[in-house]
NUNU-722377 format. One record per atom (N, C-alpha, C, O, CB): residue in three letters; x, y, z. Coordinates in steps of 0.2 Angstrom, whole numbers, plus 5000, padded with zeros to 4 digits. Glycine has a CB too. Layout:
ALAXYZ;...
//
This chain:
MET517053285350;MET517753295351;MET517953365348;MET517853365341;MET518253235350;GLY518253405351;GLY518453465347;GLY519053455343;GLY519453405344;GLY518553525352;LYS519253505339;LYS519853505335;LYS520453525339;LYS520353555344;LYS519753545329;LEU520953495337;LEU521653505341;LEU521853585341;LEU522153605345;LEU522153465338;ASN521653615335;ASN521853685335;ASN521253735337;ASN521253795335;ASN522053705328;ALA520753705340;ALA520153745342;ALA520453805347;ALA520853795351;ALA519653705345;LYS520153865347;LYS520253915351;LYS520053905358;LYS519553865359;LYS519953985349;PRO520453925364;PRO520253905370;PRO519653945372;PRO519453995369;PRO520853925375;CYS519253925377;CYS518653965379;CYS518954025383;CYS519554035384;CYS518253925384;MET518454075385;MET518654135388;MET519054135394;MET519554165395;MET517954175389;SER518854085398;SER519154075405;SER519854055404;SER520354075407;SER518754025409;GLU519954005399;GLU520653985397;GLU521054045395;GLU521654045397;GLU520653925392;ASP520754085391;ASP521154145388;ASP521354185393;ASP521954215393;ASP520654175383;ILE520954195398;ILE521054245404;ILE521654215408;ILE522154245410;ILE520454255408;ASN521654145409;ASN522154115413;ASN522854115409;ASN523354125413;ASN521954045414;VAL522854105403;VAL523454115399;VAL523754185400;VAL524354195401;VAL523354095392;LYS523254235399;LYS523554305400;LYS523854315407;LYS524354355408;LYS522954355399;LYS523454285412;LYS523754295419;LYS524454265420;LYS524854295423;LYS523254265424;LEU524554205417;LEU525154165417;LEU525654205414;LEU526254215416;LEU525154095414;LEU525554235408;LEU526054275404;LEU526254335408;LEU526754355409;LEU525754295397;THR525654365411;THR525854425415;THR526254415421;THR526754445423;THR525154455418;MET526054355425;MET526454335431;MET527154315429;MET527654335432;MET526154275434;GLY527254285423;GLY527954265420;GLY528354325419;GLY528954325421;GLY527854225414;THR528054375416;THR528354445415;THR528554475421;THR529154495422;THR527954485411;ALA528154475426;ALA528254505433;ALA528854465436;ALA529254495439;ALA527654505437;LEU528754395436;LEU529354365439;LEU529954375436;LEU530454375440;LEU529154285439;ALA529954375429;ALA530654385426;ALA530854455428;ALA531454465429;ALA530554385418;GLY530454505428;GLY530654575431;GLY530954575438;GLY531454605439;GLY530054625430;LEU530554535442;LEU530754525449;LEU531454495449;LEU531954515453;LEU530254485453;ALA531554445445;ALA532254405445;ALA532754455443;ALA533354455446;ALA532254345440;PHE532654495438;PHE533154545436;PHE533254595442;PHE533854615443;PHE532954585430;SER532754615445;SER532854665450;SER533154635456;SER533554675459;SER532154695452;VAL533054575458;VAL533454545463;VAL534154535461;VAL534554545465;VAL533154475465;ALA534254515455;ALA534954515453;ALA535354575453;ALA535854585456;ALA535054485446;GLY534954625451;GLY535254695452;GLY535354715459;GLY535854745460;GLY534754745448;ALA534854695463;ALA534954715470;ALA535554675473;ALA535954705477;ALA534354695474;MET535654615471;MET536254575474;MET536854605471;MET537354615475;MET536254505471;ALA536954625465;ALA537554665462;ALA537654725466;ALA538254745467;ALA537454675455;ALA537154765468;ALA537254825471;ALA537354815479;ALA537454865482;ALA536654875470;ASP537254755481;ASP537254745488;ASP537954755491;ASP537954775497;ASP536954675490;ILE538454735487;ILE539154745490;ILE539354825490;ILE539054865486;ILE539654705486;LYS539754845495;LYS539954915495;LYS540754905496;LYS540954915501;LYS539654945501;PRO541054895490;PRO541754885490;PRO542154945492;PRO541955005490;PRO542054855484;ALA542754935494;ALA543254995496;ALA543954975495;ALA544054915496;ALA543055025503;VAL544355025494;VAL545055015493;VAL545455065497;VAL545255125497;VAL545355015486;LEU545955035501;LEU546355085505;LEU547055075502;LEU547355025503;LEU546355065513;TYR547255135499;TYR547955135496;TYR548455145501;TYR548355165507;TYR547955185491;ASP549055125500;ASP549655135504;ASP549955195502;ASP549755235498;ASP550155075503;LEU550455215506;LEU550855285505;LEU551055285498;LEU551255235495;LEU551455295510;GLY550955345495;GLY551155355488;GLY550555365484;GLY550555405479;GLY551455295485;GLY549955345486;GLY549355365483;GLY549155325477;GLY549555295474;GLY549355435481;ARG548455335475;ARG548155305469;ARG548555315463;ARG548555265458;ARG547455315469;PHE548855365462;PHE549155385455;PHE549855385455;PHE550255425453;PHE548855455453;ASP550155335459;ASP550955325459;ASP551155295453;ASP551855285452;ASP551055285465;LYS550755275448;LYS550955245442;LYS551255175443;LYS551555145438;LYS551455285438;SER551155145449;SER551455085450;SER550955035454;SER550455015452;SER552155095454;PHE551155025460;PHE550854975465;PHE550154995466;PHE549654955465;PHE551254975471;ASN550055055469;ASN549355085471;ASN548955085465;ASN548355075465;ASN549355145475;GLU549255115459;GLU548855125454;GLU548555065450;GLU548055065447;GLU549255165448;ALA548955005451;ALA548654945449;ALA548054925453;ALA547554895450;ALA549254885450;ALA548054935459;ALA547454925463;ALA546854965460;ALA546254945460;ALA547554935470;TYR546955035459;TYR546455075457;TYR546255055450;TYR545655055449;TYR546755145456;THR546655035446;THR546455005439;THR545954945440;THR545454945436;THR547054985435;GLY546154905444;GLY545654845445;GLY544954865448;GLY544454845446;GLY545954795450;ALA544954915453;ALA544354935455;ALA543954975450;ALA543354965449;ALA544454985461;GLU544255015446;GLU543955055440;GLU543655005435;GLU543055015433;GLU544455105437;LYS544054955434;LYS543854905429;LYS543154865431;LYS542754855428;LYS544354845427;PHE543154845438;PHE542554815441;PHE541954865440;PHE541454845439;PHE542754795448;LYS542054925442;LYS541554975442;LYS541254985435;LYS540654985434;LYS541755045444;GLU541754985430;GLU541554985423;GLU541154925420;GLU540654935417;GLU542154995418;ASP541354865422;ASP541054805420;ASP540354795424;ASP539954765421;ASP541454745421;ASN540354815430;ASN539754795434;ASN539254855436;ASN538754835439;ASN539954755440;GLY539454915435;GLY539054965437;GLY539054975445;GLY538555005448;GLY538454965435;VAL539554945449;VAL539554955456;VAL540055005458;VAL540654995456;VAL539754885459;GLU539855055462;GLU540255105464;GLU540755085470;GLU540555035473;GLU539855165466;TYR541255115471;TYR541655095477;TYR541955155480;TYR541955205477;TYR542255045474;ARG542155145486;ARG542555205489;ARG543255185490;ARG543455135490;ARG542255215496;ASP543655245490;ASP544355235491;ASP544655285495;ASP544355345496;ASP544755225484;PHE545255275498;PHE545555325502;PHE546355325501;PHE546655265501;PHE545355315510;GLU546655385501;GLU547355385501;GLU547655415507;GLU547555465509;GLU547655435495;ILE547955365511;ILE548255385517;ILE548855435516;ILE549255435511;ILE548455325522;GLN548955485521;GLN549555525521;GLN550055515526;GLN550655535525;GLN549255595522;ASN549855475531;ASN550355445536;ASN550155385539;ASN549555365538;ASN550455505541;ASP550655355542;ASP550455285545;ASP549855285550;ASP549555235550;ASP551055255548;SER549755335553;SER549255345559;SER548555335556;SER548055325559;SER549355405563;GLN548455345549;GLN547855355546;GLN547555285544;GLN546955275542;GLN547855395540;ARG548055235544;ARG547855165542;ARG547255135546;ARG546655125543;ARG548355115542;GLU547255135552;GLU546755105556;GLU546155145556;GLU545555115555;GLU546955095563;GLN546255215556;GLN545655255556;GLN545255255550;GLN544655245550;GLN545855325557;ALA545555245544;ALA545255245538;ALA544855175537;ALA544355175535;ALA545755245532;LEU545255125539;LEU544855055539;LEU544255055543;LEU543755025541;LEU545354995541;ARG544255085549;ARG543755085554;ARG543155125551;ARG542555105552;ARG543955105561;ASN543355185548;ASN542855225545;ASN542455185539;ASN541855195539;ASN543155285542;PHE542855155535;PHE542555105530;PHE542055055533;PHE541455055531;PHE543055075526;ALA542255025538;ALA541954965541;ALA541254995545;ALA540754965544;ALA542354935547;LYS541355055548;LYS540755085551;LYS540155105546;LYS539555105548;LYS540955145555;ARG540355115540;ARG539955135535;ARG539655065531;ARG539255075526;ARG540255175530;GLY539855015534;GLY539654945531;GLY539954925524;GLY539754885520;GLY538954955530;MET540554965523;MET540954945516;MET541154875517;MET541454855522;MET541454995515;SER541054835511;SER541354765511;SER541254735504;SER540754745501;SER540954725516;PRO541754715501;PRO542454695504;PRO542854765505;PRO542854805500;PRO542754645501;ILE543354765509;ILE543754815510;ILE544454785508;ILE544754745512;ILE543754845517;VAL544754815503;VAL545454785501;VAL545954835503;VAL545954895501;VAL545454775493;ALA546454815507;ALA547054855510;ALA547654845506;ALA547854785505;ALA547154845517;ILE547954895503;ILE548554885498;ILE549154895502;ILE549354945504;ILE548454935492;GLY549554835503;GLY550254845506;GLY550254815512;GLY549854805516;GLY550354915506;PHE550854785513;PHE551054745519;PHE550954785526;PHE550854765531;PHE551754715519;SER551054855525;SER551054895531;SER550354905534;SER550254935539;SER551354965529;GLN549854885530;GLN549154885533;GLN548954825537;GLN548454825540;GLN548654885527;ALA549454785538;ALA549254715542;ALA548954725549;ALA548454695550;ALA549854675542;ASN549354765553;ASN549154775560;ASN548454805560;ASN547954785564;ASN549554815564;ALA548354855556;ALA547654885556;ALA547154845553;ALA546554845556;ALA547654955551;VAL547254805548;VAL546754755545;VAL546554705551;VAL546054685552;VAL547054715539;GLU547054675554;GLU546954625559;GLU546554655565;GLU546054625567;GLU547654605562;LYS546654715567;LYS546254745572;LYS545554755570;LYS545054745574;LYS546554805575;VAL545454795565;VAL544754815562;VAL544354755560;VAL543754745561;VAL544854865557;ALA544654705557;ALA544354645555;ALA544054605561;ALA543554575560;ALA544754595550;LYS544454605566;LYS544154575572;LYS543554605575;LYS543054575578;LYS544754565578;GLU543554675574;GLU542954715577;GLU542354705573;GLU541854715575;GLU543154785577;PHE542454685566;PHE541954685562;PHE541954615558;PHE542054615552;PHE541954745556;PRO541754565562;PRO541854495559;PRO541354475553;PRO541454425550;PRO541754445565;ASP540854515553;ASP540354505547;ASP540554535541;ASP540254525536;ASP539654525550;LEU541054575541;LEU541254615535;LEU541854575532;LEU542254535535;LEU541454685536;GLN541954585525;GLN542554545522;GLN543054595520;GLN542954655518;GLN542254515515;PHE543654575522;PHE544254615521;PHE544754575517;PHE544754515516;PHE544654635528;ALA545254615513;ALA545754575509;ALA546354625510;ALA546354685511;ALA545554565502;ILE546954595510;ILE547554625511;ILE548054605506;ILE548154545505;ILE547854625518;VAL548454645502;VAL548954625497;VAL549654635501;VAL549854685504;VAL548854675491;ASP550054575500;ASP550754575502;ASP550854555509;ASP551454565511;ASP551054635500;MET550354535512;MET550454515519;MET549854465521;MET549354465518;MET550454575524;VAL550054415526;VAL549554365528;VAL549254395535;VAL549654405540;VAL549854295529;VAL548554395535;VAL548254405541;VAL547754355542;VAL547254345538;VAL547854475541;ASP547854305547;ASP547554245548;ASP546954255552;ASP546854245558;ASP548054195551;LEU546354275548;LEU545754285552;LEU545154255547;LEU545354255541;LEU545554355553;PRO544654235549;PRO544154195545;PRO543754245540;PRO543454225536;PRO543654165549;ASN543854315541;ASN543554355536;ASN544054395532;ASN543854455530;ASN543054405540;VAL544654375532;VAL545154405528;VAL545454365523;VAL545654305524;VAL545754435533;ARG545554395517;ARG545854355511;ARG546554395511;ARG546654455510;ARG545454365505;SER547054355511;SER547754375510;SER548054355504;SER548054295501;SER548254345516;ILE548254405500;ILE548454395493;ILE549254415492;ILE549454465494;ILE548054445488;LEU549654355491;LEU550354365490;LEU550554355482;LEU550154325479;LEU550754315494;PHE551154375481;PHE551354365474;PHE552054335474;PHE552454345478;PHE551354435470;LYS552254305468;LYS552854275467;LYS553254325463;LYS553454315457;LYS552854205464;GLU553454385467;GLU553754435463;GLU554454415460;GLU554754445455;GLU553854495468;GLN554754365464;GLN555454345461;GLN555354315454;GLN555854315451;GLN555654295466;GLU554854285453;GLU554754255446;GLU554754305440;GLU555054295435;GLU554154205446;GLY554354355441;GLY554254415437;GLY554954445436;GLY555154465431;GLY553754455438;SER555254455442;SER555954495442;SER556454455438;SER556854485435;SER556154505449;TYR556454385439;TYR556954345435;TYR556854355428;TYR557354365424;TYR556754265437;VAL556254355425;VAL556154365418;VAL556454435416;VAL556754435411;VAL555454365417;VAL556254485420;VAL556454555417;VAL557254565418;VAL557554595415;VAL556154615421;GLY557554525423;GLY558254515424;GLY558554485418;GLY559154515416;GLY558454475430;MET558254435415;MET558554405409;MET558554465403;MET559054465400;MET558154345407;LEU557954495403;LEU557954545398;LEU558454605399;LEU558754625394;LEU557254585397;ALA558554625405;ALA559054675406;ALA559754645404;ALA560154685401;ALA559054685414;ALA559954585406;ALA560554565404;ALA560654555396;ALA561254575394;ALA560754495407;MET560154535393;MET560154535385;MET560254595382;MET560454605377;MET559554495383;ALA559954655385;ALA559954715382;ALA560554755384;ALA560754805380;ALA559354755385;SER560854735389;SER561454775392;SER562054765387;SER562254715385;SER561654755399;GLU562354825386;GLU562954825381;GLU563654825386;GLU564154815383;GLU562954885377;THR563554845392;THR564154855396;THR564254795401;THR564754785404;THR564054915401;GLY563754755402;GLY563754695406;GLY563654715413;GLY563754685418;GLY564454665406;LYS563454785414;LYS563254805421;LYS562554835421;LYS562354875417;LYS563754865423;VAL562154815426;VAL561454835427;VAL561354855434;VAL561754835438;VAL560954775424;GLY560754885435;GLY560654905442;GLY559954895444;GLY559454875440;GLY560754975442;PHE559854895451;PHE559154895454;PHE559154945459;PHE559554955463;PHE559154815457;VAL558554975459;VAL558355025464;VAL557755005468;VAL557255005465;VAL558255105461;GLY557754995474;GLY557254975478;GLY556955035482;GLY557255085483;GLY557354915483;GLY556355025484;GLY556055075489;GLY556255065496;GLY556855075498;GLY555255075488;MET555755045500;MET555955035507;MET556354975508;MET556254915505;MET555255025511;ASP556854975512;ASP557354925513;ASP557054865518;ASP557154865524;ASP557954945516;ILE556654825514;ILE556254765518;ILE556354705514;ILE556554705508;ILE555554785519;PRO556254645517;PRO556354585514;PRO555954575507;PRO556154545503;PRO556154525518;LEU555354605507;LEU554854605501;LEU555254635495;LEU555254605490;LEU554254635502;ILE555554685496;ILE555954715490;ILE556554685489;ILE556754685483;ILE556054795492;SER556854655494;SER557454605492;SER557254545488;SER557654515485;SER557854585499;LYS556654525489;LYS556354475485;LYS556354495478;LYS556554445473;LYS555654455487;PHE556154555476;PHE556254575469;PHE556954575467;PHE557154545462;PHE555954645469;ALA557354605471;ALA558054615469;ALA558454545468;ALA558754535463;ALA558454655475;CYS558254495472;CYS558654435472;CYS558354395465;CYS558754365462;CYS558454385478;GLY557754395464;GLY557454365458;GLY557754395452;GLY557954365447;GLY556754365458;TYR557854465452;TYR558154505446;TYR558854485445;TYR559054465440;TYR558154575448;LYS559254475451;LYS559954455450;LYS560054385447;LYS560454375443;LYS560254455457;GLN559554345450;GLN559654275447;GLN559454275440;GLN559854235436;GLN559154225451;GLY558954315437;GLY558854315430;GLY559454345426;GLY559554315421;GLY558254355429;VAL559754395429;VAL560354425425;VAL560854375425;VAL561154365419;VAL560554485429;LYS561054345430;LYS561554295430;LYS561454235426;LYS561954205424;LYS561754275437;SER560854215425;SER560654155421;SER560854175413;SER560954125409;SER559954145421;VAL560854235412;VAL561054255405;VAL561854275404;VAL562154255400;VAL560654315403;ASN562054305410;ASN562754325410;ASN563054315417;ASN562954365421;ASN562854405407;ALA563354265418;ALA563654245424;ALA564154295427;ALA564254305433;ALA563954175424;ASP564454335422;ASP564954385424;ASP564654455425;ASP565054505426;ASP565554385419;ALA564054465424;ALA563754525425;ALA563854565432;ALA563854525437;ALA562954525423;GLU563954625432;GLU563954665438;GLU563354695439;GLU563054735435;GLU564554715438;ILE563054685445;ILE562354715447;ILE562454765453;ILE562654745458;ILE561954655449;PHE562254825452;PHE562254875457;PHE561554875461;PHE561054865457;PHE562454945454;GLU561554885467;GLU560854885471;GLU560854935476;GLU561354945480;GLU560754815474;ASN560354975476;ASN560255025481;ASN559555025483;ASN559055015479;ASN560455095479;MET559455035490;MET558755045493;MET558655125494;MET559155155496;MET558655005499;THR558055145494;THR557955215495;THR557955235502;THR558155295503;THR557255235491;GLY557655195506;GLY557555215513;GLY557355165518;GLY557255105515;GLY557155285514;THR557155185524;THR556955135529;THR556255145531;THR556055115536;THR557455125534;THR555955205529;THR555255215531;THR554755225525;THR555055215519;THR555255285535;GLY554155235526;GLY553655235521;GLY553755285516;GLY553555285510;GLY552955245524;ALA554155335518;ALA554355395513;ALA554755365507;ALA554755405502;ALA554755445517;ALA555055315508;ALA555455285503;ALA555055265496;ALA555355255491;ALA555855225505;TRP554355265497;TRP553955245491;TRP553755305487;TRP553555295482;TRP553355215494;ASN553955365490;ASN553655425486;ASN554255475486;ASN554155535488;ASN553055455490;ASP554855465484;ASP555355505483;ASP555755505476;ASP556255475476;ASP555855495489;PRO555355525471;PRO555655515464;PRO556355555463;PRO556755535459;PRO555155545459;VAL556455605467;VAL557055645467;VAL557655595469;VAL558155595465;VAL557055705471;LYS557555565475;LYS558055515477;LYS558155455472;LYS558655435471;LYS557955495484;GLY557555435470;GLY557555375465;GLY558055395459;GLY558455355457;GLY556855355463;GLY557955455456;GLY558355475451;GLY559055485452;GLY559455465448;GLY558055545448;GLU559255505458;GLU559955515460;GLU560255445461;GLU560855435459;GLU559955555467;LEU559855395464;LEU560155335464;LEU560255295458;LEU560855265456;LEU559755285469;ALA559855305453;ALA559855275446;ALA560455315443;ALA560855275439;ALA559255285442;LYS560555375443;LYS561055415440;LYS561755385443;LYS562255385439;LYS561055485441;SER561755375449;SER562455355452;SER562655285449;SER563155265448;SER562455345459;GLN562155245448;GLN562255175444;GLN562455185437;GLN562855145435;GLN561655135445;PHE562055235434;PHE562255245427;PHE563055265426;PHE563355255422;PHE561755295423;ASP563155315431;ASP563855335431;ASP564355285432;ASP564955295430;ASP563955395437;ARG564155235435;ARG564655175437;ARG564655125431;ARG565055075431;ARG564455145443;GLY564255135426;GLY564255095420;GLY563655055418;GLY563655025413;GLY564855045421;ALA563155055423;ALA562555025421;ALA562255055415;ALA562255115415;ALA562055025428;ASP561855015411;ASP561555045406;ASP560755015406;ASP560355035402;ASP561855025399;VAL560554975411;VAL559854955412;VAL559754955420;VAL560154925423;VAL559754885409;VAL559254995422;VAL559054995429;VAL558354975430;VAL557955005427;VAL559255065432;TYR558254925435;TYR557554905436;TYR557354935443;TYR557854935448;TYR557554825437;HIS556754955444;HIS556554985450;HIS555954945453;HIS555554925449;HIS556355055450;ALA555954935460;ALA555354915463;ALA555254965469;ALA555454945475;ALA555454835466;ALA555055025467;ALA555055075472;ALA554455115472;ALA554455175475;ALA555655115471;GLY553855095469;GLY553255135469;GLY553355205466;GLY553655205460;GLY553055145476;GLY553155255469;GLY553155325466;GLY553855345465;GLY554055385461;GLY552755365470;THR554355325469;THR555055335469;THR555355315462;THR555755345459;THR555455305474;GLY555055265459;GLY555355235453;GLY555155285447;GLY555555275442;GLY554955175452;ILE554755325448;ILE554655375442;ILE555255415441;ILE555455435435;ILE554055425444;GLY555655435446;GLY556255465446;GLY556755425442;GLY557255445439;GLY556555485452;VAL556755355444;VAL557255305441;VAL557155305433;VAL557655315429;VAL557155235444;LEU556555305431;LEU556355295424;LEU556555365420;LEU556755365415;LEU555655275423;GLN556455415424;GLN556555485421;GLN557355495420;GLN557555515415;GLN556355545426;ALA557755465425;ALA558455475425;ALA558755425419;ALA559155445416;ALA558755445431;ALA558455375418;ALA558655325412;ALA558455365406;ALA558955365401;ALA558255265413;ALA557955395405;ALA557755425399;ALA558255485398;ALA558455495392;ALA557055455399;ASP558355525403;ASP558855585403;ASP559555555401;ASP559855595397;ASP558855615409;ALA559755505403;ALA560455475402;ALA560455435395;ALA561055415393;ALA560655435408;GLY559955425392;GLY559955385386;GLY560055315387;GLY560355275383;GLY560455415381;LYS559855295393;LYS559955225395;LYS559255195396;LYS558755215393;LYS560255215402;LEU559155135399;LEU558555095399;LEU558355085406;LEU558755065411;LEU558655025396;GLY557755095408;GLY557455085414;GLY556955025413;GLY556755005408;GLY557055145417;ILE556754995419;ILE556254935419;ILE555754955424;ILE555954965430;ILE556554865421;GLY555154955422;GLY554554975427;GLY554354915431;GLY554654865431;GLY554055005423;VAL553854935436;VAL553654885440;VAL552854895442;VAL552654945442;VAL554054885447;ASP552554835443;ASP551854835446;ASP551354845440;ASP551054805437;ASP551754875452;SER551354915438;SER550954935433;SER551354935426;SER551954935427;SER550554995434;ASN551054935421;ASN551454935414;ASN551655015414;ASN551255055412;ASN550954915408;GLN552255025414;GLN552555095414;GLN552955105408;GLN553255155407;GLN553055105420;ASN552855065403;ASN553155075396;ASN553055135393;ASN553455165390;ASN552955015392;ALA552455165394;ALA552255225391;ALA552455285394;ALA552455345391;ALA551455225390;LEU552755285400;LEU553055345403;LEU553555375399;LEU553655435399;LEU553255325410;HIS554055335396;HIS554555355392;HIS554655305386;HIS555155265386;HIS555255365396;PRO554255305381;PRO554255265376;PRO554955255373;PRO555255315371;PRO553755275370;GLY555255195372;GLY555855185369;GLY556455195374;GLY557055175373;GLY556055245364;SER556255205381;SER556755205386;SER556655165392;SER557055145396;SER556855275389;VAL555955135391;VAL555855085396;VAL555855015393;VAL555455005389;VAL555055095399;LEU556354975395;LEU556454905392;LEU555854865392;LEU555554835387;LEU557054875395;THR555554865398;THR554954825400;THR554654845407;THR555054885410;THR555054745399;SER554154815409;SER553854825416;SER553754755418;SER553454715415;SER553254875416;MET553954745425;MET553754685428;MET553054695431;MET552954735436;MET554254665434;LEU552554665428;LEU551854665430;LEU551654625436;LEU551754565436;LEU551354655424;LYS551454665441;LYS551154625447;LYS550454645447;LYS550254695448;LYS551554655454;ARG550054595446;ARG549354605444;ARG548954615450;ARG548454575452;ARG549054545440;VAL549054665454;VAL548654685459;VAL547954705457;VAL547454705460;VAL548954745463;ASP547954735451;ASP547254745448;ASP546854685447;ASP546254695449;ASP547354775441;ILE547054625445;ILE546654565445;ILE546454545452;ILE545954525453;ILE547054515442;ALA546954555457;ALA546754535464;ALA546154575467;ALA545754545470;ALA547354545468;VAL546154645465;VAL545654685468;VAL545054665464;VAL544454655467;VAL545854755467;TYR545054655458;TYR544454645454;TYR544154575456;TYR543554575457;TYR544654635446;GLN544554525457;GLN544354465459;GLN543954465466;GLN543454435468;GLN544854415459;ALA544254505471;ALA544054515478;ALA543354545477;ALA542854515480;ALA544454555482;PHE543254595473;PHE542554625472;PHE542054575469;PHE541554575471;PHE542654685468;GLU542354545464;GLU541854495460;GLU541654435465;GLU541054415464;GLU542254475454;ASP542054415468;ASP541954355473;ASP541454375478;ASP540954335480;ASP542554325476;ALA541454435481;ALA541054455486;ALA540354465482;ALA539854455485;ALA541254525489;GLN540354495476;GLN539754505473;GLN539354445471;GLN538754435471;GLN539854545466;ASN539754395469;ASN539454325467;ASN539354275473;ASN539154225472;ASN539854295462;ASP539454305479;ASP539454255485;ASP539854195485;ASP539654145487;ASP538654235486;THR540454205482;THR540954155481;THR541554175485;THR542154145484;THR541154135474;TRP541554225490;TRP542054245494;TRP542454185498;TRP542054145500;TRP541854305498;SER543054195498;SER543454145502;SER543954185506;SER544254235503;SER543754085498;SER544154155512;SER544654185516;SER545254145515;SER545354115510;SER544454195523;GLY545754155519;GLY546354115518;GLY546854155514;GLY546754215513;GLY546254045515;PHE547354125511;PHE547854155507;PHE547954125501;PHE547854065500;PHE548554165511;GLU548154165496;GLU548354135489;GLU548954175487;GLU549154225489;GLU547754155484;VAL549354135483;VAL549954155480;VAL549954155473;VAL549854105470;VAL550554115483;LEU550054215470;LEU550054215462;LEU550654225459;LEU551054275460;LEU549554275461;GLY550854185455;GLY551454185451;GLY551354185444;GLY550854205441;GLY551954135453;LEU551854165440;LEU551854165432;LEU551254115430;LEU550854125426;LEU552454135429;LYS551254055434;LYS550754005432;LYS550054035433;LYS549554015429;LYS550853945437;GLU549954075438;GLU549254095439;GLU549054165436;GLU548554185437;GLU549154105447;GLY549554185432;GLY549454255429;GLY549554315434;GLY549354365432;GLY548854255426;GLY549854295440;GLY549954355445;GLY550554395443;GLY550554455445;GLY550054325451;VAL551054375440;VAL551554415438;VAL551754405430;VAL551554355427;VAL552254405442;ASP552054455427;ASP552154445420;ASP552654505418;ASP552854545422;ASP551454445416;TRP552754505411;TRP553154565409;TRP552754595403;TRP552354565400;TRP553854545407;ALA552854665402;ALA552454695397;ALA552854705391;ALA553454725390;ALA552354765400;LEU552454695385;LEU552654705379;LEU552154735375;LEU551554715374;LEU552954635375;ASP552254795372;ASP551754835369;ASP552154885363;ASP552754875362;ASP551354885373;ASP551754925360;ASP552054965355;ASP552655015358;ASP553055035354;ASP551555015352;HIS552655025364;HIS553055075367;HIS553755045368;HIS554255085369;HIS552855095374;ASN553854975368;ASN554454945369;ASN554654895364;ASN555154855365;ASN554554915376;ALA554154885359;ALA554254825355;ALA554954825351;ALA555254775350;ALA553754835349;GLU555154885350;GLU555854895346;GLU556454875350;GLU556954865348;GLU555954965343;LEU556354875357;LEU556854865362;LEU556954785363;LEU557454765366;LEU556754895368;VAL556454745362;VAL556454675363;VAL556354635357;VAL555854635354;VAL555854655368;ASN556954605355;ASN556954565348;ASN556754495349;ASN556554475355;ASN557654565346;ASP556654465344;ASP556354395344;ASP556754345348;ASP556454305352;ASP556354365337;GLU557454355348;GLU557854315352;GLU557754325360;GLU557654275363;GLU558554325351;MET557654385362;MET557454395369;MET556754375371;MET556754345376;MET557554475370;LYS556354385366;LYS555654355368;LYS555654285368;LYS555354255373;LYS555154375362;ALA555954245364;ALA555954175364;ALA556354145370;ALA556054105374;ALA556354145358;ALA556854185372;ALA557254165378;ALA556754165385;ALA556754125389;ALA557854205379;VAL556454225385;VAL556054235392;VAL555454195391;VAL555154175397;VAL555854305392;GLU555154175386;GLU554554135385;GLU554754065387;GLU554354035391;GLU554254135378;LEU555354045385;LEU555553975387;LEU555753975394;LEU555553925398;LEU556153955383;ALA556054025397;ALA556154025404;ALA555554025408;ALA555453995414;ALA556654085406;SER555054065406;SER554454065410;SER554053995410;SER553853975415;SER553954115406;GLN554053965405;GLN553853895405;GLN554153845409;GLN553853805413;GLN553853865397;LYS554853855410;LYS555253815414;LYS555153835421;LYS555153785426;LYS555953825412;ILE554953895423;ILE554853915430;ILE554153885431;ILE554053855437;ILE554753995430;ILE553653895427;ILE552953865428;ILE553053785429;ILE552653765434;ILE552553885422;SER553453755426;SER553453685426;SER553853655432;SER553853605434;SER553753655420;GLY554253705435;GLY554753685441;GLY555453675439;GLY555853655443;GLY554453635444;GLU555553675432;GLU556253655430;GLU556753705432;GLU557253695434;GLU556253645422;ILE556553775432;ILE556953825435;ILE556553845441;ILE555953865442;ILE556953885430;GLU556953845447;GLU556753865453;GLU557053935455;GLU557653945456;GLU556853815459;VAL556553985456;VAL556854055457;VAL556854065465;VAL556354045468;VAL556354105454;HIS557454085467;HIS557554095474;HIS556954135477;HIS556854195475;HIS558254115476;ASP556654115483;ASP556154155486;ASP556554185493;ASP556654155498;ASP555554115488;TYR556654255492;TYR557054285498;TYR556654285504;TYR556954285510;TYR557254355496;MET555954285504;MET555554285510;MET555554215513;MET555454215520;MET554854295508;SER555754165510;SER555854095513;SER556554085516;SER556654055521;SER555654045508;ASP557054115512;ASP557754105514;ASP558054175513;ASP558254195507;ASP558054045510;GLN558154215518;GLN558354285517;GLN559054285516;GLN559454315520;GLN558154325524;SER559254255511;SER559954265508;SER559854265501;SER559354235498;SER560454205511;CYS560354295497;CYS560354295490;CYS560954275487;CYS561454305488;CYS560154365487;PRO561054215485;PRO561654185482;PRO561854205475;PRO562354185472;PRO561654105482;PHE561554255473;PHE561754285466;PHE562054355466;PHE562254375461;PHE561154285462;
//
């Protein structure tokens, strides 16, 4: 009987080497297959009017796509439409190139997404701010009213005049949803507060008119407002500039806009379109894609408010405690924030 620690014979030695070689090869194959799977998706983003660098809604989508690229090494394509007629054309061009998932930013993309997604049922599409009921489309909605309520509280607590304002972009129910949640938040702090409201326009151009945004904000400041919240995309850049020029406070939206005018932006209502885009890309990559619709609010981390070095001195401990408590009550259901999209009236 041989010893337990005896060396294997020559043929055994060769077999061991073969197994080691095969194991190494299989491991390498597994890594290459994983890499191929990761590279197999060809994601794309179609921005709404205002473009990728609007510092707001579209730029949040861009931030999410860039983050995914950085984390996973997967390139993506994107396109900035210049007019409404380009929506369908751009989506179809992406689809013909086999791009998937294709994420369309904005409710105005709905008709184009519905048409093109039907033509390319094997590709994955997503749309932000609208429901397209197709088996290959993910619809992503947000509870903007909840985030707006919170920044409305901050506006009321920061205001010295008891007068605050709101500047919306396109005059549509979605933007009234922001406005109504904001009013409810303001009134929860100061029932006697006066709230001014203006919409910028009725066409897509309302998202990209910072001059008019500035004019509307200035008119509200002239009437006594000392805090103005915007939900106006690129138009809101003018609102925040007007606040800085007047020595008043602005509130940003969608992306964190606190750094645009440090010390003049009270906070920003974060609408995490970046997370929605990242998640769509990641789910497609991991083969965990799902269609249907999802609604993201405070509980899901879909909306929030921004606190950083640029506005820390504007938000004191009492204000932070108040909004944190209110956020928990909204999440638990103790505070119900009015959803204008469900009931198109605003009692505040």
